[in-house]
Backbone bond lengths (Angstrom), bond angles and torsions (degrees), N, CA, C in turn:
res aa  C-N    CA-C-N  psi(-1)  N-CA   C-N-CA  omega(-1)  CA-C   N-CA-C  phi
1 M - - - 1.472 - - 1.558 106.20 -
2 P 1.371 115.11 127.20 1.448 118.82 -178.39 1.591 109.35 -65.74
3 S 1.362 115.64 139.43 1.413 119.80 178.65 1.522 111.10 -99.95
4 E 1.287 118.80 -7.40 1.441 122.29 177.19 1.536 112.14 -69.01
5 R 1.324 115.42 156.94 1.470 121.03 178.92 1.534 107.80 -90.49
6 P 1.325 113.08 147.92 1.532 118.53 178.15 1.591 108.50 -64.09
7 R 1.306 112.37 146.23 1.469 121.24 172.84 1.471 109.35 -94.15
8 E 1.284 118.87 131.54 1.490 121.29 -177.33 1.574 107.31 -84.98
9 L 1.301 114.07 124.32 1.536 121.55 -179.36 1.528 109.45 -90.92
10 A 1.301 114.98 -40.99 1.499 121.60 -176.74 1.508 109.72 -156.73
11 R 1.338 114.25 151.94 1.474 119.60 -179.72 1.503 110.46 -139.06
12 G 1.325 116.74 129.73 1.421 120.86 173.94 1.539 109.19 -117.91
13 K 1.332 115.26 -169.02 1.396 118.20 -177.61 1.553 116.67 -64.89
14 H 1.376 113.16 -33.91 1.412 120.64 -177.33 1.568 117.36 -113.48
15 L 1.321 113.55 -20.86 1.527 118.59 -175.10 1.477 109.09 -135.86
16 S 1.363 112.48 154.20 1.446 123.69 173.79 1.536 106.81 -124.30
17 L 1.315 117.24 135.09 1.429 121.60 173.10 1.508 110.32 -98.80
18 L 1.350 116.80 121.20 1.440 124.89 -172.99 1.464 112.16 -116.34
19 D 1.421 115.30 156.17 1.423 121.29 173.52 1.507 107.06 -127.29
20 L 1.341 115.75 128.30 1.447 120.28 175.30 1.578 107.64 -128.60
21 A 1.339 116.83 107.14 1.429 120.44 178.73 1.493 112.45 56.67
22 G 1.325 119.17 38.05 1.460 124.15 -179.93 1.490 115.53 87.61
23 W 1.296 118.74 -1.46 1.449 121.34 -179.22 1.557 108.59 -103.26
24 E 1.294 116.49 116.59 1.469 120.74 178.36 1.493 112.52 -91.14
25 F 1.317 112.23 137.21 1.516 116.03 178.02 1.521 109.15 -151.83
26 A 1.323 114.48 164.11 1.457 121.36 179.28 1.500 110.45 -100.69
27 S 1.346 115.09 147.57 1.472 119.46 176.36 1.527 106.98 -136.11
28 R 1.332 116.78 141.14 1.461 120.92 176.83 1.496 111.18 -67.93
29 V 1.347 119.55 149.47 1.412 123.31 177.97 1.563 107.72 -115.11
30 G 1.265 117.79 134.61 1.487 121.88 173.54 1.536 115.66 80.11
31 C 1.331 117.60 25.19 1.426 119.27 172.22 1.524 106.52 -155.75
32 T 1.335 113.29 168.85 1.509 116.03 -175.39 1.499 109.97 -104.00
33 S 1.337 122.08 -29.31 1.431 122.44 177.49 1.577 107.19 -169.58
34 V 1.361 117.27 -169.16 1.431 121.77 -176.15 1.527 105.71 -129.18
35 V 1.337 116.53 152.88 1.473 122.34 173.24 1.505 107.88 -125.80
36 A 1.355 114.68 152.77 1.449 122.75 171.53 1.506 107.66 -137.72
37 I 1.342 116.19 147.49 1.458 119.90 -171.19 1.510 109.95 -125.05
38 S 1.341 115.52 124.45 1.427 123.10 169.90 1.539 108.97 -93.58
39 A 1.242 116.15 95.07 1.533 121.37 -175.66 1.508 108.55 -104.68
40 R 1.321 114.22 126.05 1.510 121.61 179.55 1.492 110.09 -117.43
41 T 1.330 113.63 131.52 1.467 118.32 178.12 1.522 108.71 -78.95
42 D 1.398 115.69 167.69 1.410 121.14 179.28 1.527 112.15 -66.85
43 D 1.356 117.81 -21.87 1.458 119.73 -179.83 1.556 109.89 -99.12
44 D 1.301 115.45 26.71 1.536 121.81 172.37 1.545 113.00 64.64
45 H 1.260 117.51 51.40 1.460 122.48 169.20 1.517 109.05 -122.84
46 L 1.304 114.81 145.35 1.426 123.04 179.52 1.537 105.82 -94.71
47 V 1.308 117.97 129.33 1.473 122.76 179.35 1.545 109.05 -85.60
48 L 1.265 115.11 111.02 1.487 123.47 178.78 1.509 109.37 -114.48
49 V 1.352 115.72 166.55 1.437 121.54 172.83 1.504 109.74 -126.51
50 R 1.310 114.79 151.17 1.502 121.73 173.75 1.495 104.70 -120.67
51 Q 1.325 113.36 127.01 1.510 118.97 174.97 1.497 110.16 -151.53
52 H 1.378 113.38 156.15 1.427 121.61 -177.71 1.546 109.07 -70.31
53 R 1.311 116.25 131.76 1.483 121.03 178.10 1.511 105.74 -123.52
54 P 1.344 118.54 107.79 1.417 121.14 178.94 1.543 116.61 -53.54
55 A 1.339 117.27 -36.02 1.483 120.94 -179.73 1.531 112.32 -59.90
56 I 1.329 119.34 -28.51 1.444 119.47 -179.27 1.531 111.39 -109.55
57 G 1.335 115.79 0.95 1.496 118.82 174.93 1.466 115.77 77.16
58 G 1.332 121.01 24.23 1.450 121.15 176.26 1.467 109.50 170.43
59 P 1.350 114.38 -165.70 1.515 119.27 -175.20 1.529 111.79 -75.53
60 C 1.317 112.13 146.71 1.453 122.14 -178.90 1.501 107.43 -123.27
61 L 1.335 118.15 137.13 1.452 124.46 171.97 1.504 107.51 -93.77
62 E 1.296 117.09 125.63 1.485 121.71 -171.06 1.510 111.33 -153.19
63 L 1.349 115.48 169.61 1.429 121.14 168.23 1.472 111.03 -71.33
64 P 1.373 118.81 149.72 1.483 118.86 167.65 1.496 109.30 -54.92
65 A 1.325 120.01 137.41 1.434 119.97 -174.64 1.546 103.38 -161.25
66 G 1.435 111.56 170.74 1.416 117.45 175.98 1.497 110.00 177.62
67 L 1.320 114.18 -177.06 1.470 124.16 -173.45 1.548 108.84 -92.37
68 V 1.294 115.91 147.69 1.430 124.07 178.59 1.554 107.61 -98.51
69 G 1.350 115.83 126.03 1.462 119.19 175.73 1.499 114.13 63.71
70 D 1.377 119.16 43.48 1.424 120.22 -172.55 1.510 114.01 -94.78
71 S 1.313 119.41 18.98 1.458 122.32 173.38 1.558 108.46 -152.75
72 E 1.303 114.76 163.96 1.480 118.10 177.26 1.530 112.97 -56.62
73 Q 1.310 115.42 -37.13 1.487 120.09 -179.13 1.539 110.32 -66.31
74 L 1.333 115.33 -23.87 1.514 119.56 -172.77 1.491 109.46 -105.52
75 A 1.359 119.32 6.84 1.480 119.64 -178.77 1.493 109.99 -56.97
76 G 1.292 117.06 137.80 1.487 123.25 -177.24 1.515 115.16 79.18
77 E 1.311 116.11 6.24 1.503 121.89 179.78 1.558 108.15 -59.15
78 A 1.318 116.10 135.59 1.406 120.17 173.31 1.577 112.56 -84.57
79 P 1.295 120.94 148.69 1.437 120.34 -179.08 1.543 116.00 -50.87
80 L 1.287 118.85 -38.63 1.516 123.09 178.26 1.509 108.93 -65.19
81 E 1.352 117.79 -43.09 1.469 119.08 176.23 1.567 109.30 -59.33
82 A 1.244 117.18 -44.40 1.516 121.84 -178.35 1.560 108.30 -62.29
83 A 1.299 117.97 -42.36 1.443 122.72 179.76 1.563 111.20 -60.35
84 R 1.340 114.46 -47.27 1.501 118.34 177.40 1.499 110.53 -58.56
85 R 1.383 113.78 -45.72 1.495 118.10 -175.87 1.513 110.85 -63.74
86 E 1.381 115.29 -45.89 1.458 118.15 -176.97 1.534 113.69 -65.08
87 L 1.349 113.96 -42.04 1.481 114.91 177.81 1.458 114.17 -60.19
88 L 1.341 116.84 -38.36 1.502 120.05 177.47 1.539 111.88 -70.30
89 E 1.333 116.87 -46.27 1.430 121.62 -179.50 1.538 112.84 -58.57
90 E 1.365 114.89 -46.71 1.495 119.69 -170.84 1.511 111.44 -83.59
91 T 1.358 115.83 -35.68 1.479 117.82 -173.07 1.508 116.49 -115.54
92 G 1.321 116.16 -18.61 1.468 119.58 -172.23 1.512 114.96 82.92
93 Y 1.262 118.69 3.92 1.454 122.42 -179.37 1.534 111.76 -98.39
94 Q 1.349 114.17 144.45 1.453 123.28 169.36 1.500 105.93 -117.02
95 A 1.307 116.91 151.49 1.471 121.77 -178.89 1.525 110.87 -124.14
96 E 1.302 116.42 140.51 1.470 120.83 177.62 1.501 109.95 -84.09
97 T 1.355 117.83 -33.01 1.505 119.53 -174.14 1.561 106.63 -115.24
98 W 1.263 113.99 131.97 1.497 121.86 177.61 1.492 109.61 -131.95
99 F 1.308 117.62 148.58 1.433 123.89 171.59 1.502 110.17 -154.36
100 E 1.348 116.11 148.92 1.419 120.95 176.64 1.516 109.04 -88.44
101 H 1.352 113.77 125.72 1.466 118.43 179.59 1.499 114.66 -92.60
102 A 1.306 117.95 -46.25 1.482 121.89 -175.92 1.515 108.91 -162.13
103 C 1.348 113.64 160.20 1.487 121.66 174.68 1.539 106.45 -140.76
104 G 1.272 115.15 133.17 1.494 120.89 179.70 1.501 113.29 -173.07
105 F 1.294 114.19 -172.15 1.439 120.50 -177.31 1.536 110.86 -94.60
106 T 1.340 116.18 149.59 1.454 121.01 -177.34 1.537 112.40 -83.09
107 S 1.306 117.47 -39.15 1.440 125.37 -178.90 1.506 110.70 -161.94
108 A 1.369 113.53 81.65 1.482 119.76 -165.42 1.561 111.53 -62.88
109 G 1.318 119.22 -20.56 1.456 118.09 176.61 1.515 114.27 -78.30
110 L 1.350 116.67 -17.17 1.456 122.37 -176.34 1.522 116.25 -112.20
111 T 1.335 116.70 -27.88 1.466 120.34 -173.72 1.551 110.07 -149.86
112 D 1.378 113.87 156.87 1.440 117.61 175.79 1.562 107.16 -97.78
113 E 1.325 118.16 15.04 1.473 123.22 -179.43 1.586 108.79 -61.14
114 R 1.290 113.51 127.88 1.441 121.21 177.50 1.540 106.96 -111.35
115 I 1.319 118.01 137.65 1.454 122.96 -176.59 1.563 108.52 -127.35
116 T 1.342 113.04 137.19 1.492 117.97 173.39 1.494 107.58 -111.54
117 L 1.343 114.43 125.79 1.497 122.73 -179.71 1.496 108.77 -97.07
118 F 1.383 114.92 121.16 1.456 120.41 -179.73 1.519 106.00 -110.16
119 G 1.353 114.12 150.37 1.448 124.09 166.40 1.517 109.01 -98.48
120 A 1.315 113.72 144.61 1.437 123.03 -179.29 1.519 110.98 -135.53
121 R 1.337 118.00 126.56 1.463 123.07 -178.63 1.496 108.94 -131.05
122 D 1.343 113.96 175.92 1.493 120.67 179.81 1.497 109.50 54.08
123 L 1.319 119.20 59.52 1.421 123.46 -174.78 1.509 113.52 -84.62
124 H 1.333 114.95 150.38 1.483 121.75 175.11 1.483 107.42 -135.79
125 K 1.356 118.69 128.44 1.446 120.82 178.97 1.542 107.14 -82.31
126 V 1.330 118.29 121.82 1.421 121.11 -176.06 1.557 115.90 -120.37
127 T 1.331 113.84 -17.33 1.517 120.70 177.08 1.509 107.35 -144.92
128 E 1.344 114.46 178.25 1.465 117.47 177.23 1.549 112.51 -79.14
129 G 1.323 117.83 -21.61 1.489 119.33 -174.76 1.521 109.68 73.52
130 G 1.296 115.51 -149.61 1.500 120.32 176.18 1.527 111.29 102.01
131 G 1.330 117.26 -2.99 1.481 118.51 176.18 1.552 110.22 95.98
132 V 1.347 111.47 -178.24 1.463 119.52 177.87 1.504 109.20 -133.43
133 D 1.373 117.30 168.87 1.448 122.25 173.78 1.521 113.71 54.66
134 G 1.306 120.52 42.59 1.413 123.83 175.56 1.558 114.56 86.12
135 E 1.354 116.22 1.19 1.446 116.58 174.28 1.547 111.23 -65.23
136 N 1.329 117.88 147.87 1.423 120.34 -178.05 1.547 104.66 -126.28
137 I 1.357 114.38 82.55 1.460 119.95 -170.65 1.595 106.88 -108.38
138 E 1.338 113.63 131.37 1.445 119.61 176.15 1.483 109.80 -105.40
139 T 1.320 115.73 132.33 1.509 118.78 176.41 1.537 108.93 -84.68
140 V 1.318 116.68 134.91 1.422 123.74 179.44 1.496 109.33 -127.84
141 L 1.383 116.33 128.30 1.447 121.67 177.86 1.558 108.04 -98.46
142 A 1.307 113.40 117.52 1.506 118.95 -179.83 1.521 109.94 -104.44
143 P 1.321 117.70 131.36 1.447 119.55 179.49 1.513 110.67 -72.00
144 I 1.314 118.20 131.56 1.456 122.50 179.30 1.553 108.42 -69.14
145 Q 1.335 117.35 -42.37 1.429 121.30 174.98 1.539 108.93 -69.88
146 G 1.290 118.42 123.25 1.481 121.73 -175.13 1.454 114.36 72.98
147 F 1.344 117.93 28.17 1.479 122.21 -176.97 1.497 114.70 -58.29
148 Q 1.288 118.70 -43.08 1.441 122.40 -177.25 1.522 111.05 -64.00
149 S 1.236 117.97 -43.16 1.522 124.43 178.10 1.594 106.26 -61.20
150 W 1.318 114.53 -44.66 1.444 118.45 -176.85 1.541 109.24 -62.83
151 V 1.321 116.10 -45.72 1.445 121.28 -179.49 1.518 110.53 -61.49
152 D 1.333 118.27 -44.99 1.430 122.70 178.39 1.517 111.14 -55.38
153 R 1.317 118.81 -35.81 1.477 121.34 176.14 1.495 113.55 -72.33
154 Q 1.310 115.55 -27.99 1.524 118.37 177.97 1.470 114.17 -74.09
155 R 1.263 119.66 -22.20 1.480 122.05 -176.28 1.514 113.43 -55.64
156 D 1.283 120.10 -29.56 1.473 121.45 177.21 1.544 111.94 -77.80
157 E 1.304 117.34 -14.47 1.477 123.21 -176.52 1.559 112.77 -94.46
158 V 1.334 116.96 -20.13 1.456 119.17 -173.86 1.495 112.27 -129.96
159 A 1.297 115.04 159.93 1.515 119.71 178.66 1.512 109.40 -78.34
160 G 1.372 117.10 -24.98 1.439 118.44 -178.52 1.529 112.27 -164.34
161 I 1.306 115.58 164.29 1.459 123.08 177.36 1.538 107.14 -127.45
162 D 1.269 116.63 114.60 1.459 122.72 -179.41 1.540 109.10 -62.53
163 L 1.386 114.39 131.73 1.464 118.48 -175.33 1.585 115.35 -64.55
164 K 1.363 112.55 -19.38 1.465 114.96 175.33 1.492 114.43 -64.64
165 V 1.307 117.90 -20.38 1.477 123.54 173.27 1.472 110.58 -54.01
166 Y 1.331 116.12 -45.84 1.477 122.14 -179.21 1.541 111.91 -69.53
167 L 1.306 119.73 -30.33 1.417 123.08 173.87 1.533 113.91 -64.68
168 A 1.273 114.96 -27.34 1.484 121.45 179.31 1.496 113.70 -65.40
169 L 1.383 114.43 -18.01 1.488 117.18 -178.16 1.548 110.52 -96.06
170 V 1.298 119.64 -2.91 1.463 120.71 178.73 1.480 108.96 -66.58
171 P 1.323 120.60 130.18 1.479 124.25 178.61 1.514 109.03 -58.09
172 W 1.321 116.35 137.96 1.473 122.35 -177.72 1.458 110.98 -117.53
173 E 1.302 116.84 149.50 1.458 122.57 168.26 1.505 105.25 -94.22
174 T 1.316 115.71 128.52 1.462 120.22 179.96 1.462 110.86 -118.32
């Protein structure tokens, strides 16, 4: 394992491009990690979001998700706190029951980004959601029964579907 520190090649507002022993990778700037939420309604729908993603040139269907500790006000934020905040901001839902499902890397050959996937149950809609700070996020309820057929129909409406959406359907031990 190399003990040298990565060399920064470029830095933007949200990402840093690093080189470590000839291997280039991206690292997030200004946050500690990422959370994603698999939220299921009492009537067996998965709460998803649709939002424009410049990197893929259009809207993406994905789990509600966001950055942990991404501002001075949120310094020291725990992943579960971030998950609660992001679910509310993006979808308008709050959950009574939370559990951590998994934690790992999104694309270890490209980035050091670590994501924690939470499950959320016993949901209550308390606001419209839609995001903050100019985000334009649409909440989408996907039926768990017949999910694959539903996703197949969505492909014409979006530029991409985040693979974490499929992870949300894995049976969990709670």
